[in-house]
GUROKE-462404 format. One record per residue: x, y negated, z negated of N, C-alpha, C in turn. Coordinates in steps of 0.001 Angstrom, whole numbers, padded with zeros to 6 digits, always signed. Example, Ala and Ser with C-alpha at 12.3 -4.5 7.8 and 13.67 -1.06 7.14 Angstrom:
BEGIN
+013190+005690-007800+012300+004500-007800+013200+003300-007800+012850+002250-007080+013670+001060-007140+012900-000030-007870
This chain:
BEGIN
+042218+090146-012542+042849+089092-011749+041775+088267-011042+041845+086966-011187+040859+086094-010569+041052+086015-009064+039945+085999-008377+040007+085862-006923+040117+084385-006567+041060+084068-005699+041279+082676-005313+040065+082151-004564+039689+080922-004870+038570+080298-004173+038973+079866-002782+038084+080075-001838+038356+079671-000464+038285+078150-000353+039290+077562+000272+039332+076105+000419+038209+075634+001330+037579+074547+000970+036513+073982+001800+036949+072640+002351+036478+072340+003556+036852+071081+004193+036240+069913+003425+036981+068838+003208+036434+067689+002496+035277+067069+003263+034288+066604+002523+033142+065978+003168+033513+064599+003675+032899+064241+004765+033096+062912+005310+032258+061931+004520+032645+060662+004562+031977+059659+003744+030504+059507+004115+030169+059564+005401+028768+059417+005770+027946+060577+005239+028579+061768+005118+027880+062913+004548+027560+062678+003078+028526+062109+002350+028315+061823+000936+027195+060801+000742+027186+059767+001585+026144+058751+001491+024784+059358+001824+024721+060146+002879+023461+060768+003282+022945+061703+002191+023844+062476+001582+023415+063395+000523+022909+062641-000698+023550+061525-001021+023101+060728-002161+021696+060187-001912+021463+059662-000712+020133+059153-000371+019116+060283-000288+019562+061428+000214+018687+062595+000295+018226+063012-001096+019153+062973-002061+018801+063316-003434+017788+062348-004018+017952+061066-003690+017003+060059-004173+015617+060286-003581+015566+060679-002322+014282+060912-001657+013609+062161-002216+014373+063241-002355+013795+064499-002829+013355+064418-004285+014035+063596-005068+013659+063461-006478+012444+062552-006665+012112+061787-005643+010995+060869-005740+011369+059476-006180+012653+059274-006497+013083+057930-006879+012953+056971-005696+013130+057499-004503+012779+056758-003290+011524+057431-002745+010372+056877-003086+009104+057521-002753+008744+057333-001288+007905+058240-000791+007393+058115+000566+006635+056791+000692+006985+056023+001709+006378+054724+001917+007200+053576+001390+008208+053893+000561+009068+052830+000026+010131+052449+001042+010702+051278+000846+011711+050760+001765+013107+050945+001178+014019+051448+001993+015396+051618+001547+016078+050253+001420+017108+050167+000582+017900+048935+000539+018482+048640+001921+018782+047364+002179+019352+046992+003464+020755+047543+003647+021254+047518+004897+022576+048073+005203+023683+047435+004370+023659+046116+004252+024714+045435+003508+024689+045814+002033+023494+046006+001501+023372+046426+000105+023919+047832-000085+023642+048710+000866+024168+050076+000801+025680+050095+000963+026199+049230+001832+027651+049119+002010+028314+048766+000683+027740+047797-000008+028316+047359-001281+028147+048431-002365+026982+049084-002389+026706+050089-003412+027643+051293-003307+027857+051781-002063+028670+052987-001884+030142+052680-001619+030458+051413-001357+031840+051053-001090+032359+051638+000207+031514+051609+001250+031886+052174+002546+031662+051124+003628+032021+051478+004855+031830+050555+005974+030380+050574+006454+030041+049573+007219+028693+049513+007788+028469+050661+008763+029521+051029+009498+029420+052162+010428+029075+053446+009672+029686+053656+008511+029415+054849+007705+027966+054871+007254+027455+053734+006799+026061+053655+006364+025127+053957+007534+025402+053395+008694+024533+053620+009846+024517+055081+010261+025676+055735+010181+025730+057158+010542+024947+057995+009536+025032+057651+008254+024272+058374+007238+022771+058214+007473+022350+056989+007779+020931+056737+008043+020466+057454+009306+021358+057514+010295+021007+058203+011543+020729+059680+011272+021551+060289+010413+021348+061698+010079+020004+061920+009381+019672+061045+008456+018395+061184+007748+017216+060930+008683+017415+060025+009633+016348+059747+010603+016123+060944+011511+017212+061642+011864+017082+062840+012692+016247+063913+011992+016306+063932+010681+015546+064920+009907+014088+064520+009726+013733+063314+010150+012370+062845+009995+012060+062339+008605+013100+062107+007794+012887+061648+006424+012696+060141+006348+013325+059403+007247+013200+057950+007248+012914+057475+008668+012453+056243+008768+012189+055653+010075+012234+054140+009971+012555+053512+011069+012627+052051+011085+011282+051476+011531+010771+050518+010746+009491+049889+011072+009702+048386+011168+009194+047827+012247+009367+046400+012496+008771+045573+011358+009601+044694+010846+009158+043816+009782+009279+044399+008398+009610+045719+008310+009713+046360+006995+011085+046957+006733+011853+047158+007768+013161+047779+007593+013086+049288+007683+013910+049985+006900+013961+051447+006925+013061+052000+005829+012084+052820+006228+011047+053305+005316+011140+054815+005168+010923+055298+003942+010894+056741+003691+009601+057307+004256+009736+058322+005144+008566+058895+005808+008155+060244+005245+009106+060976+004678+008801+062308+004142+009789+062640+003040+009355+063509+002123+010224+063890+001015+011049+065113+001346+010530+065971+002216+011232+067190+002603+011251+067299+004119+012344+067805+004648+012429+068063+006085+012072+069512+006348+011727+069784+007596+011446+071159+007976+012743+071955+008028+012733+073232+007566+013948+074057+007681+014394+074140+009126+015689+074099+009346+016208+074187+010706+017485+075002+010713+017844+075479+011878+019051+076286+012031+020011+075560+012971+021290+075720+012719+022299+075044+013511+023366+076037+013948+024046+075693+015041+025194+076462+015506+026437+075629+015236+027426+076225+014592+028661+075509+014301+029775+076042+015186+030504+075150+015826+031667+075520+016617+032818+074615+016228+034024+075161+016249+035194+074388+015853+035792+073633+017020+035723+074194+018225+036274+073555+019409+035334+073789+020586+035403+072948+021628+034579+073188+022819+034838+074550+023454+036017+075117+023235+036326+076427+023823+035343+077491+023351+034811+077330+022122+033874+078320+021607+032538+078270+022343+032295+077184+023082+031078+077100+023882+031194+077935+025153+032425+078238+025577+032634+078966+026823+032332+080446+026657+032886+081049+025600+032632+082443+025269+032935+083401+026420+034017+083173+027138+034416+084097+028182+035470+085063+027639+035485+086305+028129+036510+087252+027691+037911+086739+028034+038889+087146+027235+040256+086669+027430+040839+087099+028765+040369+088246+029300+040963+088731+030552+040242+088188+031779+039367+087176+031591+038691+086550+032724+039411+085250+033070+039889+085150+034296+040650+083980+034720+039961+083227+035840+040176+081925+035848+039620+081043+036868+040615+080896+038004+040147+081008+039236+041015+080801+040392+040338+079838+041354+041103+078897+041885+040568+077868+042768+040320+078433+044167+039125+078171+044702+038770+078613+046045+038838+077443+047019+038324+076295+046634+038310+075123+047517+038143+073875+046679+038525+072739+047257+038324+071448+046594+037832+070444+047632+037012+069493+047179+036465+068501+048104+036004+067278+047333+036134+066124+047951+035603+064889+047379+034122+064823+047720+033282+064561+046710+031845+064509+046937+031269+063266+046256+030141+062838+046777+029399+061730+046175+028048+062286+045739+027667+062066+044491+026458+062674+043935+025196+062098+044551+024431+062971+045199+023099+062590+045643+022122+062751+044490+020835+062608+044755+019853+062644+043675+019837+063978+042948+019851+065066+043706+019768+066381+043072+020999+066666+042223+022187+066402+042759+023410+066655+042008+023521+065722+040810+023139+064462+040995+023207+063497+039893+022320+063934+038733+021137+064456+039051+020230+064929+038002+020827+066132+037282+021455+067027+038031+022042+068222+037438+023219+067879+036530+024069+066963+036980+025271+066622+036219+025010+065571+035148+023899+064841+035293+023615+063778+034339+024442+062537+034583+024609+062172+035855+025403+061000+036224+024591+060114+037162+024999+058855+037377+024288+057992+038314+024428+058487+039755+023398+058245+040541+023464+058567+041974+024601+057767+042598+025399+058427+043434+026505+057764+044094+027834+057914+043379+027836+058546+042197+029092+058761+041473+030020+059637+042311+031283+059253+042388+032264+060026+043156+032950+061043+042258+033057+062264+042787+033665+063362+042044+034654+064110+042931+035567+064797+042290+036363+065818+042966+035778+067152+042529+035245+067912+043499+034641+069206+043179+035670+070308+043382+035920+071048+042319+036848+072173+042358+036017+073447+042278+035867+074133+043406+035057+075348+043470+035931+076547+043132+035496+077326+042136+036347+078399+041600+035552+079689+041422+036289+080781+041365+035750+082071+040968+036400+082471+039653+035583+082992+038737+036138+083543+037498+036085+085062+037620+037265+085687+037540+037373+087128+037727+037983+087786+036500+037620+089069+036315+038333+089893+035345+039666+090288+035967+040743+090112+035236+042070+090339+035817+042299+091801+036192+041793+092728+035392+042065+094136+035656+041149+094707+036731+039852+094509+036586+038899+095098+037533+038718+094258+038794+039126+092969+038740+038948+092032+039856+037478+091727+040132+036585+092153+039245+035163+091874+039426+034901+090388+039212+034115+089816+040112+033777+088405+039993+032711+088224+038915+033023+087474+037883+032066+087214+036814+031107+086093+037199+031646+085020+037771+030788+083886+038105+031482+082963+039099+030675+082131+039724+031151+081032+040568+031009+079749+039759+032039+078927+039768+032005+077694+038988+032396+076513+039868+031528+075528+039926+031871+074249+040540+032213+073289+039413+033475+072889+039349+033947+071966+038323+034055+070579+038942+033388+069619+038353+033415+068245+038857+034240+067389+037896+035306+066799+038424+036148+065921+037623+036279+064577+038326+036646+063560+037565+036828+062241+038150+037979+062267+039153+037891+061497+040242+038944+061497+041264+040338+061230+040701+040421+060489+039604+041736+060184+039016+042405+061411+038416+041649+062501+038286+042212+063745+037749+042535+064741+038866+042805+064255+040065+042959+065114+041245+044043+066165+041087+045094+065877+040336+046192+066842+040216+045795+068109+039458+044610+068092+038865+044146+069296+038176+043982+070463+039142+043739+070171+040408+043557+071233+041405+044747+072171+041451+045941+071656+041168+047148+072481+041204+047407+073204+039894+046620+072898+038854+046876+073450+037538+045883+074533+037129+044740+074593+037798+043707+075557+037410+044199+076988+037572+043998+077770+036539+044362+079181+036573+045812+079487+036272+046648+078462+036172+048078+078706+035949+048358+079185+034523+047707+078553+033535+047965+078916+032143+046725+079449+031428+045647+079589+032140+044437+080117+031529+043735+079145+030602+044069+077857+030688+043444+076866+029826+042144+076343+030425+041181+076008+029585+039976+075343+030085+040348+073995+030705+039570+073565+031682+039862+072315+032375+039843+071130+031412+038922+071134+030450+038849+069992+029535+040141+069850+028727+040786+070972+028398+042063+070904+027676+043151+070298+028553+043125+070634+029824+044098+070050+030746+043901+068547+030858+042638+068113+030866+042352+066677+030919+042899+065980+029678+042718+066586+028532+043210+065990+027290+044736+065923+027274+045376+067012+027652+046841+067077+027592+047497+066189+028645+046983+066243+029865+047646+065564+030978+047335+064070+031028+046105+063706+030659+045682+062323+030867+045403+061570+029569+045630+062223+028439+045497+061534+027161+044064+061219+026764+043104+061877+027382+041703+061671+027016+041353+062552+025809+040241+062262+025198+039762+063073+024082+038288+063381+024303+037955+064665+024293+036567+065065+024463+035828+064838+023146+034812+063971+023191+034066+063620+021987+032745+064392+021877+032126+064682+023022+030845+065386+023023+030792+066371+024176+030105+067478+023947+029872+068462+024998+028385+068810+025003+027729+068625+026137+026326+069011+026290+026270+070280+027128+025403+071213+026747+025263+072475+027472+023800+072713+027810+023520+072979+029082+022185+073380+029529+022280+074791+030094+021323+075635+029739+021274+077009+030240+019924+077213+030919+019949+077730+032131+018709+077882+032892+018774+079120+033777+017623+079575+034220+017537+080704+035153+017335+080161+036557+018182+080614+037482+018056+080193+038887+018336+081413+039780+018439+081154+041071+018770+082199+042034+020092+081858+042708+020895+082871+042991+022181+082660+043651+021935+082140+045068+022479+080963+045417+022295+080445+046778+023134+081224+047784+022734+081134+049028+023419+081882+050088+024878+081480+050220+025210+080229+049924+026574+079725+050122+027613+080412+049243+027190+080962+048086+028173+081593+047195+027870+083075+046956+026860+083613+047627+026483+085013+047412+027595+085971+047833+028167+085754+049015+029212+086664+049509+030434+086700+048603+031001+085562+048184+032161+085617+047278+031865+086342+045968+030605+086294+045515+030243+086974+044275+029891+088448+044502+029753+088836+045760+029424+090220+046071+027995+090588+045744+027068+089636+045902+025653+089893+045634+024824+089366+046796+023569+089733+046812+022665+089258+047861+022150+087867+047510+021926+087021+048517+021305+085718+048241+019968+085900+047527+019699+085055+046566+018454+085167+045816+018549+086050+044596+019746+086610+044330+019938+087400+043111+019736+086508+041884+019040+086988+040848+018863+086178+039642+020201+085748+039054+020241+084514+038594+021474+083945+038057+021214+083251+036731+022140+083417+035794+022147+082615+034579+023061+081429+034864+022478+080248+034928+023229+079038+035262+023547+078269+033986+024828+077950+033798+025264+077204+032620+025901+075899+033096+025310+074772+032686+025835+073448+033037+026456+072845+031785+027729+072457+031887+028419+071846+030756+028898+070464+031161+028725+069514+030241+029153+068131+030481+030075+067711+029352+031255+067210+029715+032276+066843+028736+032445+065322+028741+032174+064713+027590+032199+063253+027474+033389+062792+026634+033993+061693+027086+035045+061051+026321+034481+059899+025519+035345+058960+025170+034924+057800+024383+033857+057011+025123+032884+056504+024363+031822+055706+024969+030894+056498+025866+030809+057819+025640+029963+058701+026450+030324+058630+027926+031606+058481+028223+032061+058503+029611+032183+059958+030061+031468+060307+031110+031476+061675+031608+032780+061936+032352+033618+062798+031787+034929+063092+032359+034915+064346+033234+034084+065278+032870+034036+066550+033590+032645+067151+033446+032199+067824+034486+030963+068601+034421+031195+069884+035210+030591+070959+034759+030743+072222+035478+029397+072906+035601+029221+073597+036731+028010+074363+036993+028448+075791+037301+028149+076712+036395+028574+078100+036540+027375+078983+036843+027489+079776+037918+026422+080689+038325+026860+082127+038026+026125+082799+037138+026464+084161+036714+025413+085137+037225+025759+086029+038140+024798+087048+038565+024326+087869+037368+023084+088322+037435+022516+089089+036337+023386+090241+035893+023438+090471+034587+024142+091569+033921+025659+091406+033917+026178+090263+034361+027629+090073+034320+028069+089148+033188+027106+088561+032496+027481+087598+031460+026373+087518+030427+026747+087478+029155+025802+087316+028057+026239+086126+027215+025319+085206+026965+025617+084048+026123+024961+084280+024771+025765+084338+023698+025262+084651+022370+025390+083457+021442+024429+083305+020521+024449+082240+019529+024315+082854+018139+025030+082298+017186+024854+082654+015787+024424+081397+015057+023279+081463+014396+022710+080296+013746+022725+080477+012230+022866+079367+011503+022768+079395+010058+022014+078159+009596+021491+078221+008403+020709+077100+007895+021575+075870+007731+021023+074717+008095+021745+073458+007967+021592+072881+006573+022378+071865+006286+022374+071254+004959+021019+070690+004582+020247+070238+005605+018967+069619+005320+017957+070598+004755+018251+071906+004862+017369+072912+004316+017864+073420+002974+018849+072751+002437+019363+073142+001123+020675+073875+001191+021195+074082+002415+022464+074787+002559+023626+073817+002616+024735+074253+003196+025913+073421+003290+025865+072497+004493+026832+071639+004601+026904+070672+005702+027295+071356+006984+026737+070893+008071+027121+071345+009406+027159+070130+010310+028080+070128+011262+028170+069016+012186+027960+069512+013596
């Protein structure tokens, strides 16, 4: 009896264009130092939109295979890219990686204006107004505090304060459902810091305890920052794990 083949997701058009150009570069038909056809020519050749062509070229440029040179257009810079590894996630929720029995509970809320230090941490302009929702994430059974989280949302999302912890949903999902926004990009920074005195007592640790700090930024259309969170995890209470696999540029399958 034949084993059924696992269905694969259809490739996007920019992926097909990028792979076709990649094949031309690797075969030598587009030699190092040669100039690629112009965008309009590629649009006509592949029968796609200009946006699709630009996205395909952007991917190849990220690999260091092509580059734009003034007066020459897009030039082939290398025939092979360096092997690289990528992490694939299906939804932003997979970036959180918290146990199912860990719930967020609201401790306090306040309107704040980002000073220089906060603006740098959140990646927003100085003076940006936020609603800060200060929360504790606890294990439901043991009641142990896993982390302190300051969630920063736009003032127009103020009603979220009454919704946190009610259904166990991530805040970004509530923003999408309640306000019709769509999260397009998520940036994550992970750093080592020390637990400040202001949140040491609620976490049940001494001030200055080592902390794994995770900063997440959720962007909507046009890279509009809709939400940012700063989570402080006392040592040994949280592990962030990554699984990496080879990306398409190294000869494997496509990853986004």
